[in-house]
C-alpha positions as a Python dict, from the first residue, in 0.01 Angstrom:
ca = {
    (1, 'M'): (0, 0, 0),
    (2, 'Q'): (118, 352, -70),
    (3, 'K'): (-39, 695, -72),
    (4, 'E'): (48, 1038, -203),
    (5, 'C'): (210, 1252, 65),
    (6, 'V'): (48, 1573, 183),
    (7, 'L'): (361, 1746, 309),
    (8, 'Y'): (559, 1829, -2),
    (9, 'E'): (603, 2089, -277),
    (10, 'K'): (634, 2028, -649),
    (11, 'K'): (943, 2175, -816),
    (12, 'K'): (1068, 2207, -1174),
    (13, 'L'): (1182, 1905, -1378),
    (14, 'K'): (957, 1671, -1177),
    (15, 'K'): (1156, 1731, -859),
    (16, 'V'): (978, 1758, -525),
    (17, 'R'): (1066, 1907, -190),
    (18, 'C'): (958, 1698, 109),
    (19, 'L'): (835, 1891, 412),
    (20, 'A'): (790, 1604, 658),
    (21, 'C'): (1107, 1661, 857),
    (22, 'A'): (1377, 1919, 911),
    (23, 'H'): (1595, 1779, 629),
    (24, 'K'): (1341, 1905, 372),
    (25, 'C'): (1495, 1684, 104),
    (26, 'V'): (1476, 1790, -261),
    (27, 'I'): (1411, 1459, -436),
    (28, 'N'): (1468, 1375, -802),
    (29, 'E'): (1215, 1165, -995),
    (30, 'G'): (1249, 797, -906),
    (31, 'K'): (1446, 864, -588),
    (32, 'T'): (1366, 872, -217),
    (33, 'G'): (1456, 1116, 56),
    (34, 'I'): (1708, 1039, 331),
    (35, 'C'): (1446, 826, 508),
    (36, 'G'): (1409, 587, 216),
    (37, 'V'): (1028, 576, 237),
    (38, 'R'): (912, 901, 74),
    (39, 'K'): (961, 849, -299),
    (40, 'N'): (923, 1077, -599),
    (41, 'E'): (715, 887, -855),
    (42, 'N'): (669, 1088, -1173),
    (43, 'G'): (666, 1419, -988),
    (44, 'K'): (443, 1304, -702),
    (45, 'L'): (581, 1228, -356),
    (46, 'M'): (452, 893, -239),
    (47, 'L'): (464, 744, 112),
    (48, 'I'): (560, 388, 21),
    (49, 'V'): (513, 259, 377),
    (50, 'Y'): (158, 391, 422),
    (51, 'G'): (-24, 117, 612),
    (52, 'K'): (281, -110, 600),
    (53, 'V'): (338, -189, 967),
    (54, 'S'): (673, -350, 1054),
    (55, 'S'): (596, -389, 1425),
    (56, 'I'): (277, -390, 1630),
    (57, 'N'): (256, -475, 2000),
    (58, 'V'): (53, -406, 2312),
    (59, 'D'): (292, -247, 2563),
    (60, 'P'): (272, -98, 2910),
    (61, 'I'): (286, 276, 2850),
    (62, 'E'): (589, 293, 3080),
    (63, 'K'): (786, 106, 2812),
    (64, 'K'): (767, 403, 2570),
    (65, 'P'): (891, 537, 2819),
    (66, 'L'): (611, 755, 2958),
    (67, 'Y'): (590, 750, 3338),
    (68, 'H'): (359, 1048, 3392),
    (69, 'F'): (91, 1000, 3126),
    (70, 'L'): (-188, 744, 3175),
    (71, 'P'): (27, 542, 3419),
    (72, 'G'): (-60, 174, 3446),
    (73, 'S'): (-234, 172, 3108),
    (74, 'Y'): (-149, -6, 2784),
    (75, 'A'): (-62, 141, 2445),
    (76, 'L'): (-90, -20, 2104),
    (77, 'S'): (256, 44, 1961),
    (78, 'I'): (307, 60, 1584),
    (79, 'G'): (588, 151, 1347),
    (80, 'T'): (697, 116, 985),
    (81, 'V'): (1052, 103, 849),
    (82, 'G'): (1290, 390, 780),
    (83, 'C'): (1431, 690, 964),
    (84, 'N'): (1552, 1042, 893),
    (85, 'F'): (1856, 981, 1116),
    (86, 'K'): (2141, 733, 1076),
    (87, 'C'): (2242, 684, 1439),
    (88, 'D'): (2545, 456, 1472),
    (89, 'F'): (2409, 336, 1807),
    (90, 'C'): (2049, 270, 1696),
    (91, 'Q'): (1875, 15, 1915),
    (92, 'N'): (1619, -63, 1638),
    (93, 'F'): (1853, -49, 1337),
    (94, 'D'): (1697, -353, 1165),
    (95, 'I'): (1375, -151, 1131),
    (96, 'S'): (1503, 205, 1106),
    (97, 'Q'): (1784, 156, 854),
    (98, 'S'): (1648, -117, 626),
    (99, 'S'): (1476, 123, 385),
    (100, 'K'): (1806, 290, 301),
    (101, 'S'): (1914, -29, 125),
    (102, 'G'): (1575, -66, -40),
    (103, 'K'): (1432, -320, 205),
    (104, 'I'): (1068, -231, 266),
    (105, 'F'): (865, -478, 469),
    (106, 'G'): (561, -494, 694),
    (107, 'E'): (205, -615, 720),
    (108, 'E'): (-69, -420, 543),
    (109, 'I'): (-289, -272, 817),
    (110, 'S'): (-537, 14, 772),
    (111, 'P'): (-597, 295, 1023),
    (112, 'E'): (-940, 144, 1090),
    (113, 'E'): (-788, -195, 1172),
    (114, 'I'): (-530, -35, 1403),
    (115, 'V'): (-796, 149, 1601),
    (116, 'I'): (-1014, -163, 1620),
    (117, 'S'): (-714, -356, 1759),
    (118, 'A'): (-642, -87, 2019),
    (119, 'V'): (-1000, -99, 2143),
    (120, 'K'): (-1010, -480, 2134),
    (121, 'Y'): (-702, -509, 2357),
    (122, 'N'): (-820, -241, 2602),
    (123, 'C'): (-548, 6, 2511),
    (124, 'K'): (-601, 367, 2611),
    (125, 'S'): (-362, 501, 2350),
    (126, 'I'): (-178, 437, 2025),
    (127, 'A'): (198, 499, 2020),
    (128, 'Y'): (378, 572, 1694),
    (129, 'T'): (720, 433, 1773),
    (130, 'Y'): (998, 185, 1681),
    (131, 'N'): (1107, 414, 1395),
    (132, 'E'): (1067, 788, 1339),
    (133, 'P'): (699, 887, 1304),
    (134, 'A'): (778, 1212, 1120),
    (135, 'I'): (863, 1014, 807),
    (136, 'F'): (522, 842, 795),
    (137, 'I'): (335, 1143, 928),
    (138, 'E'): (36, 1115, 690),
    (139, 'F'): (-30, 761, 814),
    (140, 'V'): (12, 882, 1172),
    (141, 'K'): (-247, 1155, 1117),
    (142, 'D'): (-502, 922, 960),
    (143, 'C'): (-464, 679, 1250),
    (144, 'A'): (-457, 953, 1515),
    (145, 'K'): (-767, 1129, 1386),
    (146, 'L'): (-963, 804, 1392),
    (147, 'A'): (-821, 718, 1734),
    (148, 'K'): (-943, 1051, 1874),
    (149, 'E'): (-1290, 984, 1738),
    (150, 'N'): (-1288, 656, 1932),
    (151, 'G'): (-1172, 805, 2263),
    (152, 'L'): (-807, 700, 2235),
    (153, 'K'): (-499, 912, 2306),
    (154, 'N'): (-207, 945, 2062),
    (155, 'I'): (162, 926, 2149),
    (156, 'L'): (474, 1005, 1946),
    (157, 'V'): (811, 853, 2032),
    (158, 'T'): (1041, 1068, 1822),
    (159, 'N'): (1393, 1196, 1762),
    (160, 'G'): (1245, 1546, 1744),
    (161, 'Y'): (1350, 1614, 1386),
    (162, 'F'): (1010, 1746, 1282),
    (163, 'S'): (971, 2033, 1038),
    (164, 'R'): (756, 2334, 1120),
    (165, 'E'): (506, 2203, 865),
    (166, 'S'): (479, 1852, 1009),
    (167, 'F'): (446, 1987, 1362),
    (168, 'G'): (155, 2207, 1255),
    (169, 'Y'): (2, 1920, 1058),
    (170, 'I'): (-10, 1676, 1351),
    (171, 'K'): (-13, 1872, 1679),
    (172, 'E'): (-390, 1886, 1736),
    (173, 'Y'): (-411, 1507, 1731),
    (174, 'I'): (-120, 1433, 1968),
    (175, 'D'): (-158, 1403, 2345),
    (176, 'A'): (192, 1302, 2458),
    (177, 'V'): (545, 1274, 2322),
    (178, 'N'): (870, 1120, 2432),
    (179, 'I'): (1152, 1300, 2254),
    (180, 'D'): (1510, 1176, 2237),
    (181, 'L'): (1764, 1437, 2343),
    (182, 'K'): (2064, 1234, 2237),
    (183, 'S'): (2333, 1484, 2329),
    (184, 'F'): (2382, 1854, 2394),
    (185, 'K'): (2658, 1885, 2133),
    (186, 'E'): (2601, 1979, 1770),
    (187, 'S'): (2910, 1776, 1681),
    (188, 'F'): (2747, 1461, 1821),
    (189, 'Y'): (2431, 1511, 1616),
    (190, 'N'): (2631, 1587, 1302),
    (191, 'K'): (2870, 1293, 1334),
    (192, 'Y'): (2659, 1014, 1479),
    (193, 'C'): (2301, 1101, 1378),
    (194, 'G'): (2305, 1307, 1061),
    (195, 'G'): (2102, 1592, 1206),
    (196, 'N'): (2137, 1901, 1423),
    (197, 'L'): (2070, 1974, 1788),
    (198, 'K'): (1907, 2315, 1738),
    (199, 'N'): (1602, 2175, 1563),
    (200, 'V'): (1548, 1914, 1835),
    (201, 'L'): (1560, 2176, 2111),
    (202, 'E'): (1312, 2395, 1923),
    (203, 'I'): (1067, 2111, 1867),
    (204, 'I'): (1078, 2014, 2236),
    (205, 'K'): (973, 2369, 2321),
    (206, 'K'): (705, 2370, 2051),
    (207, 'F'): (540, 2052, 2178),
    (208, 'Y'): (553, 2178, 2536),
    (209, 'K'): (409, 2521, 2451),
    (210, 'S'): (125, 2352, 2264),
    (211, 'G'): (7, 2188, 2585),
    (212, 'I'): (117, 1839, 2481),
    (213, 'H'): (261, 1618, 2756),
    (214, 'V'): (639, 1595, 2708),
    (215, 'E'): (896, 1350, 2843),
    (216, 'I'): (1264, 1338, 2741),
    (217, 'T'): (1497, 1040, 2697),
    (218, 'T'): (1877, 1036, 2678),
    (219, 'L'): (2056, 714, 2584),
    (220, 'V'): (2385, 736, 2778),
    (221, 'I'): (2674, 609, 2564),
    (222, 'P'): (3011, 556, 2739),
    (223, 'G'): (3272, 804, 2620),
    (224, 'L'): (3038, 996, 2390),
    (225, 'N'): (2771, 1179, 2589),
    (226, 'D'): (2836, 1080, 2951),
    (227, 'S'): (3041, 1370, 3087),
    (228, 'D'): (2926, 1578, 3383),
    (229, 'T'): (2911, 1882, 3154),
    (230, 'E'): (2688, 1701, 2907),
    (231, 'F'): (2448, 1583, 3176),
    (232, 'R'): (2441, 1930, 3331),
    (233, 'N'): (2367, 2102, 3000),
    (234, 'I'): (2085, 1862, 2917),
    (235, 'A'): (1932, 1898, 3264),
    (236, 'K'): (1964, 2279, 3252),
    (237, 'F'): (1784, 2291, 2920),
    (238, 'I'): (1499, 2070, 3040),
    (239, 'A'): (1467, 2278, 3358),
    (240, 'S'): (1455, 2597, 3149),
    (241, 'V'): (1145, 2462, 2975),
    (242, 'D'): (981, 2312, 3285),
    (243, 'K'): (1142, 2146, 3587),
    (244, 'K'): (853, 1899, 3598),
    (245, 'I'): (933, 1751, 3255),
    (246, 'P'): (1044, 1390, 3317),
    (247, 'W'): (1398, 1300, 3210),
    (248, 'H'): (1463, 933, 3134),
    (249, 'I'): (1828, 832, 3157),
    (250, 'S'): (1856, 514, 2953),
    (251, 'R'): (2124, 247, 2959),
    (252, 'F'): (2308, 179, 2632),
    (253, 'F'): (2369, -172, 2502),
    (254, 'P'): (2616, -227, 2215),
    (255, 'K'): (2424, -232, 1886),
    (256, 'Y'): (2462, -167, 1515),
    (257, 'R'): (2789, 21, 1447),
    (258, 'M'): (2887, 56, 1812),
    (259, 'L'): (2948, -303, 1909),
    (260, 'N'): (3286, -200, 2049),
    (261, 'K'): (3128, 17, 2319),
    (262, 'K'): (3062, -107, 2670),
    (263, 'I'): (2724, -121, 2841),
    (264, 'T'): (2658, 197, 3039),
    (265, 'S'): (2773, 156, 3397),
    (266, 'K'): (2536, 189, 3688),
    (267, 'E'): (2763, 461, 3827),
    (268, 'S'): (2727, 671, 3511),
    (269, 'L'): (2348, 648, 3523),
    (270, 'E'): (2345, 742, 3891),
    (271, 'K'): (2573, 1038, 3821),
    (272, 'A'): (2332, 1167, 3555),
    (273, 'Y'): (2044, 1120, 3798),
    (274, 'E'): (2219, 1320, 4071),
    (275, 'I'): (2307, 1601, 3831),
    (276, 'G'): (1948, 1617, 3708),
    (277, 'I'): (1819, 1649, 4063),
    (278, 'K'): (2079, 1918, 4144),
    (279, 'Q'): (1961, 2118, 3843),
    (280, 'G'): (1612, 2120, 3990),
    (281, 'L'): (1442, 1850, 3783),
    (282, 'K'): (1151, 1694, 3970),
    (283, 'N'): (1114, 1370, 3773),
    (284, 'V'): (1437, 1192, 3682),
    (285, 'H'): (1423, 821, 3600),
    (286, 'I'): (1690, 560, 3528),
    (287, 'G'): (1575, 310, 3266),
    (288, 'N'): (1664, 11, 3051),
    (289, 'V'): (1839, -162, 3344),
}
């Protein structure tokens, strides 16, 4: 299944400009954007993973992780393939990076079927997760709109690399987000993710100012983003938005292109926790342990 994208502009010579994420790729006919799932077909941008679900599970909402939104409830978690980042440490690389080598897979499931499943399994929400929801944003909106009509909440688990257009397109349907704040260094985002920090910080503030429940996650990678200064800068930023925003400090396990790294030590996680508390954060959580 595929569907024409909403968030794009037509250009000369059958080129298109995608508006789904902050990359805003200009895509030649027959090619895809960085994500590998938004393809220019004869001058039209098509979402080739529309309704093609790579993963679907019923999860405790705390697994997203969201600790302060509908606690004790269950979420129907869905994702496709592809991502607008290329994180060397990706914990879901088999899903997120497959599209970049042309591997598109998943079960055909309609928005109606997804909502029916959520209701059937007594879920209070649908979480768009596993890979980056910004890249399949039209599918997210169709599901989220129908979910709202059926009394369900909608959750994004995202790297925060939304464009201004995609944020405006989806915000009225979203109730909660968990946003990865992977580092507080532009060099980290440029080298290991293929993005920039500034956009992520701005989108965190946008979601918060829109009245959407926000929680933040940092995957702590030994030797890369685990210094006292890094923890302090992240905690200061979160506190500057709202000291009550939960900060999830997550343990890293060697994956993908970082198999040579060690598992995050308990001491490092505890250090981040202490720094977060010292910076005034009210809800700091250690996770993935």
